[in-house]
C-alpha positions in Angstrom: -13.5 -27.8 9.6 -16.6 -26.6 9.0 -15.3 -23.9 7.7 -12.9 -25.4 5.4 -16.2 -27.2 3.6 -18.1 -24.3 3.5 -15.2 -22.6 1.4 -14.9 -25.2 -0.7 -18.4 -25.7 -1.5 -18.7 -21.5 -1.9 -17.1 -21.8 -5.2 -19.8 -23.9 -6.5 -21.7 -20.7 -6.4 -23.4 -18.6 -8.7 -22.2 -15.1 -9.7 -20.3 -12.5 -11.9 -17.1 -13.4 -10.5 -18.0 -17.2 -10.2 -19.0 -17.5 -13.8 -15.0 -15.9 -14.6 -12.5 -18.4 -16.1 -10.7 -20.0 -13.3 -7.5 -19.9 -15.6 -8.1 -15.7 -15.5 -8.7 -16.4 -11.1 -5.6 -18.0 -11.4 -3.3 -15.1 -12.5 -5.4 -12.6 -10.0 -4.5 -14.6 -7.3 -0.7 -14.4 -8.5 -0.8 -11.2 -9.1 -2.3 -10.2 -5.9 0.3 -12.8 -4.2 3.4 -10.3 -5.4 2.1 -6.8 -4.7 2.7 -7.4 -0.7 6.0 -8.3 -1.9 6.3 -4.7 -3.8 4.8 -2.8 -1.4 5.0 -2.3 2.2 2.9 1.2 2.7 0.2 0.0 5.4 -2.0 2.6 3.3 -1.3 1.9 -0.1 -2.0 -2.2 1.5 -5.6 -1.2 2.8 -6.5 0.2 0.0 -5.8 -2.6 -1.9 -7.7 -4.9 0.9 -11.0 -2.9 0.7 -11.2 -3.5 -3.1 -11.1 -6.9 -2.4 -14.1 -6.9 -0.1 -15.7 -5.0 -2.6 -15.3 -7.4 -5.0 -15.9 -10.4 -2.4 -19.4 -8.1 -2.3 -19.6 -8.4 -6.0 -19.3 -12.6 -5.5 -22.5 -12.8 -2.5 -18.8 -14.2 -0.6 -19.0 -11.0 1.6 -20.3 -12.7 5.1 -18.9 -16.5 4.6 -15.3 -14.0 4.4 -16.4 -12.1 7.1 -16.9 -15.0 9.6 -13.5 -16.9 8.6 -11.6 -12.9 8.9 -12.9 -11.4 11.6 -11.1 -14.1 13.5 -7.9 -14.1 11.3 -7.1 -10.8 11.5 -7.0 -10.0 14.9 -4.6 -12.9 15.4 -2.3 -12.6 12.0 -2.0 -8.7 13.0 -1.9 -9.3 16.7 1.1 -11.7 17.0 3.7 -9.4 14.3 3.1 -6.4 16.3 3.3 -8.0 20.0 6.8 -9.9 18.5 8.7 -7.8 15.5 8.4 -4.3 17.5 11.5 -6.1 19.9 13.6 -7.8 16.8 13.3 -3.9 14.5 16.8 -2.8 14.2 18.0 -0.1 17.1 19.0 3.4 16.1 19.4 6.1 18.3 17.2 8.6 16.3 13.4 6.0 17.2 11.3 7.2 19.9 11.2 4.5 22.3 8.2 3.5 24.5 10.4 0.7 26.4 14.6 0.6 26.0 16.0 -1.7 28.9 18.6 -4.2 28.0 17.6 -6.4 24.9 14.0 -5.5 24.9 13.1 -2.4 23.0 9.9 -0.8 21.7 10.1 2.0 19.5 6.8 4.2 17.4 8.9 3.1 14.6 8.7 -0.4 15.5 5.5 -0.9 15.8 4.7 0.5 12.4 6.6 -1.4 11.0 5.1 -4.1 12.5 1.8 -2.7 11.4 2.4 -3.1 7.0 3.7 -6.1 8.2 0.5 -7.5 9.6 -1.2 -5.8 6.9 1.1 -7.4 3.9 -0.1 -11.2 5.6 -3.8 -9.1 5.9 -3.7 -8.8 2.0 -2.5 -12.1 1.2 -4.8 -14.2 3.1 -7.8 -12.0 2.0 -6.7 -12.7 -2.0 -6.3 -16.6 -1.3 -9.6 -16.2 0.6 -11.8 -15.0 -2.0 -9.5 -16.7 -4.5 -10.6 -20.4 -2.9 -14.7 -19.2 -2.5 -15.0 -17.9 -6.1 -13.2 -21.3 -7.7 -14.4 -24.4 -7.9 -11.3 -26.3 -7.4 -12.5 -29.6 -10.1 -13.4 -26.8 -12.7 -10.2 -25.2 -12.5 -8.2 -28.5 -12.8 -10.0 -29.3 -15.9 -8.9 -25.8 -17.1 -5.2 -26.6 -16.3 -5.8 -29.6 -17.7 -7.0 -28.0 -21.1 -4.7 -25.2 -21.3 -2.2 -27.6 -20.5 -2.9 -30.8 -23.3 -3.5 -28.4 -26.0 -1.1 -25.5 -25.4 1.9 -27.5 -24.1 1.4 -30.7 -25.0 1.7 -31.8 -20.9 -0.5 -34.1 -19.6 -3.5 -33.5 -18.1 -3.0 -35.8 -15.2 -0.7 -34.1 -13.8 -2.8 -31.0 -12.6 -5.7 -33.2 -11.6 -3.5 -34.7 -9.2 -2.3 -32.0 -7.7 -5.9 -30.0 -7.2 -7.8 -32.7 -6.7 -5.2 -33.4 -3.0 -6.4 -30.0 -2.3 -10.0 -31.2 -2.5 -10.0 -34.5 -0.8 -7.7 -33.3 2.5 -11.2 -32.4 4.1 -11.9 -35.6 4.1 -8.9 -36.5 5.2 -9.7 -34.9 8.1 -13.1 -35.5 9.0 -11.7 -39.6 9.3 -9.4 -38.4 12.0 -12.4 -36.7 13.6 -14.5 -40.2 13.5 -11.4 -42.1 14.1 -10.0 -39.9 17.4 -14.0 -40.1 19.0 -14.4 -43.4 18.2 -11.3 -44.2 20.9 -12.8 -41.0 22.9 -15.9 -43.0 22.9 -13.7 -46.4 24.6 -12.2 -44.3 26.9 -9.0 -43.7 25.0 -7.8 -40.0 26.5 -5.7 -38.5 23.4 -5.2 -35.8 24.6 -4.1 -36.5 27.8 -0.2 -37.3 29.3 3.1 -36.9 28.6 4.8 -36.2 25.2 5.6 -39.6 24.5 2.2 -41.1 25.9 0.3 -38.8 23.6 2.9 -40.1 20.7 2.1 -43.3 21.8 -1.5 -42.8 21.5 -1.5 -41.8 18.1 -0.4 -45.3 16.7 -3.9 -46.6 17.3 -5.1 -43.7 15.3 -2.6 -43.7 12.8 -3.4 -47.1 11.3 -7.1 -47.1 10.4 -6.8 -43.6 8.8 -3.8 -45.0 6.6 -6.3 -47.6 6.0 -8.8 -45.8 4.9 -6.6 -43.3 2.7 -5.3 -46.3 1.0 -8.5 -47.4 0.5 -9.7 -44.1 -0.9 -6.7 -43.8 -3.4 -7.5 -47.5 -4.6 -11.0 -46.2 -5.8 -10.1 -43.1 -7.1 -7.9 -45.0 -9.1 -10.4 -48.0 -9.8 -12.8 -45.1 -11.1 -9.8 -42.8 -13.5 -9.3 -46.5 -15.3 -12.8 -46.8 -16.0 -12.8 -43.6 -17.4 -9.6 -44.2 -19.5 -7.7 -41.8 -17.9 -4.4 -42.3 -18.6 -1.2 -39.8 -18.8 -0.2 -40.8 -22.0 -3.3 -40.1 -23.3 -3.0 -36.5 -25.0 -6.1 -35.7 -27.0 -8.5 -36.7 -24.3 -11.8 -34.1 -25.1 -13.6 -32.0 -21.9 -17.2 -31.8 -21.6 -16.5 -28.5 -20.1 -14.5 -25.9 -22.7 -13.1 -22.6 -21.3 -13.0 -19.8 -23.9 -11.5 -15.8 -22.0 -13.8 -13.7 -22.7 -13.6 -9.8 -22.6 -14.6 -10.2 -18.4 -11.9 -12.5 -18.1 -9.5 -10.1 -19.4 -10.9 -7.8 -17.4 -10.4 -9.3 -14.2 -7.0 -10.4 -15.3 -6.4 -6.8 -16.2 -7.5 -5.7 -12.9 -4.8 -7.6 -10.9 -1.8 -6.8 -13.5 -3.4 -3.0 -12.7 -2.7 -3.6 -9.1 1.1 -4.4 -9.8 1.6 -1.6 -11.8 0.3 0.8 -8.9 2.7 -0.7 -6.9 5.6 -0.4 -9.2 4.5 2.7 -9.6 4.7 3.8 -5.8 7.7 1.9 -6.0 9.6 4.7 -8.2 8.2 7.2 -6.4 9.4 5.6 -3.5 5.9 5.8 -2.1 5.8 1.7 -1.5 7.8 1.3 1.7 7.1 1.8 5.2 10.0 3.8 5.2 7.9 7.1 3.9 6.2 6.9 8.0 9.6 6.8 9.7 
């Protein structure tokens, strides 16, 4: 919970990456989500992941990312490495380490599992980098401005979607506060059978829903006082977002990764099969 809040706060920092247009960072992030879909070669995936860490150093968030991902990396890769080899397709030409009845672990299965884990690592690193370098409300404003002025779609829609993510940590914090208050009253929420624990969630859910409704009501009043309306397509924005050459260069960075992925796919280097 604390790290989620620190991640959101990191998006408001100052750096060459933070100063870029949030729409450029969104397009870059989409490119980095596409890359693991195209590529399974572990060498290429590692190179792209290292490049994101270099960008994180430029953005001054490498230490914060390290504290989160140093725990997440082993969990993600370890789980896939343990489970995937047992489900790898059985063929006679594999180098088996374990082969008994329906259980089979081969060197090829382990290499393939490593490649699948590195795909998750690349996507996770890109997502973490994007969240820690982008202010969500700034992104909502930029997307709202683009939708309204270019596509003639109300700015309310991107604002509602992104604002919901921003308030998730607050809901989580309210849940922790409520559960702690019940524990202080000797209600053992985490003990008992499944039905008992399910029954104990009812006194927690009621005040949590009440807090959420109160917060939604306050937000609705605040938006109404600021003349927010989905029918208003002539709204002006406090921050004007314009693409600069730095933004285009950053987007080009993501497009270059996709181009290299397609090139490696065309040359036959993109798949993990080259190692098998």
